[in-house]
N, C-alpha and C positions, 0 to 999 in steps of 0.2 A: 400416436404416442400412447404408451401403455399406462394404465392407471396403477397407482400404488396400492399395495395391500395395507390394510389397517391391522395394527397389533391388538390382540385381545388382552385386556387387563386380567392377569391370572388370578389375582386375589378376588376380583369381582366374579369371575367365572366359577370359583369354588364356593362362593357365598350365595349366589343367586341362580335360580333356574326359571326359564320361561315356560309358562303353561301353554296349553293349546290355544287359549283365547288371548294370548299375549299379556297375561297378568304375570307379575314377578313374584315368585315364591321365595320366602326367606325364613330362616329360623329365628326364634324369639331370643331376645336379649336376656341378661340376668340369669344365666344358667351355667356359667363356667366355674365360678368360685364363690366363696362365702355362702355355702349352701346350708350351714347348720342353723342359722337363724330363720331361714325361710321354711314355711310350713310344708307339710307333705302334699297338701292340696295345691298349693301354689307351684311347687316343683313339677307336679303332674301336669298342670295346665301349661307350663313352660315347655314341655316336651313337644307339643304340637307346633307344626309350622304355620306361618301366617303369610299374608300377602303384603307386599310393599305398597306404599301409598301411590295413587295415580300421578301425583305431582313428581315423583322420583323415577317413573318408568322411562321417560325419555333419556335421562342422564345415565341410567343403568344400561339401556340399550346401546348407547354410544360406547360404553366400556366393553360390551360384549357384542360386537357387530355381526358375527356370523351365526347367530342363534335364531 
């Protein structure tokens, strides 16, 4: 009997990328709107990507099964 294919969650695949060591790379929050009150230094720090917490990696990998 053939196995079923799993569907990839498209919103998760656009938000997260897996690194070589199976860490999950994500963009930082608080960078989309209401930027006038945030300092230049804070906005510059928010440009950089960061890694998702290790407790969330299993849940994200279920959403993106073929990465």
